[in-house]
C-alpha positions in Angstrom: 0.0 0.1 -0.2 1.0 3.5 -0.8 0.1 6.4 1.4 -0.4 9.3 -1.4 -2.2 7.2 -4.5 -2.7 3.7 -4.8 -0.5 1.4 -7.3 -3.2 1.8 -10.2 -3.0 5.4 -10.0 0.4 5.5 -10.4 0.1 3.4 -13.6 -2.2 5.8 -15.0 0.1 8.5 -14.4 2.9 7.0 -15.9 1.2 6.0 -19.0 -0.3 9.6 -19.4 3.4 11.1 -19.3 4.4 10.6 -23.0 8.5 10.7 -21.6 8.0 7.8 -19.5 5.0 6.1 -21.0 7.1 3.3 -23.0 8.6 2.0 -19.4 7.3 -1.5 -18.8 5.4 -2.1 -15.7 5.2 -5.1 -13.8 2.3 -5.6 -10.7 3.6 -7.7 -8.2 1.0 -8.3 -5.6 -0.8 -10.6 -3.0 -4.1 -9.6 -4.7 -4.5 -12.7 -6.6 -8.0 -12.7 -7.8 -8.9 -12.4 -11.4 -10.7 -9.4 -11.2 -7.4 -7.6 -9.5 -5.4 -8.8 -12.4 -7.8 -8.0 -15.2 -8.3 -4.6 -13.5 -4.4 -3.9 -13.3 -3.7 -4.7 -16.8 -6.6 -2.6 -18.2 -5.3 0.6 -16.7 -2.1 -0.4 -18.0 0.3 -2.5 -16.4 2.3 -4.8 -18.9 2.5 -8.0 -16.4 1.1 -8.5 -13.0 2.5 -11.0 -11.0 1.1 -12.7 -7.9 3.0 -13.4 -4.8 4.9 -15.4 -3.8 7.2 -15.8 -6.8 10.2 -17.4 -7.9 12.6 -14.5 -8.9 14.7 -16.3 -11.4 11.8 -17.5 -13.5 10.3 -14.1 -13.7 13.3 -12.7 -14.8 14.1 -15.0 -17.6 10.2 -15.0 -18.6 10.1 -11.3 -18.6 13.5 -10.5 -20.1 12.3 -12.6 -22.9 9.2 -11.5 -23.5 10.5 -7.6 -23.3 13.2 -8.5 -25.9 10.7 -9.8 -28.2 8.5 -6.6 -28.0 12.2 -4.6 -28.1 11.5 -3.2 -25.0 15.0 -4.7 -23.7 18.3 -5.6 -25.0 19.4 -9.0 -25.9 22.3 -8.5 -23.1 20.0 -8.7 -20.3 18.6 -12.1 -21.5 22.2 -13.1 -22.0 23.2 -12.4 -18.5 20.2 -14.0 -17.1 20.8 -17.6 -19.1 17.6 -17.0 -20.6 17.2 -17.0 -24.6 14.5 -16.1 -27.1 13.9 -16.6 -30.5 
């Protein structure tokens, strides 16, 4: 929880700002209902991850995903031992 605005409000503000709107946003949360996930993605998150998680799996999956969309560099993938086609 954040004191001034919710995480969803932060995402909305980031996505409105053209200078930073292309930064990928991942929601990492304990809120695990399908409705929570849908709302998070609808407001602009690029991914919704429910805790608890295994960090290595997240790094590989997300690095590969971002590389495929051109949001991340192939060196990030290689550094974590992940590969994308």
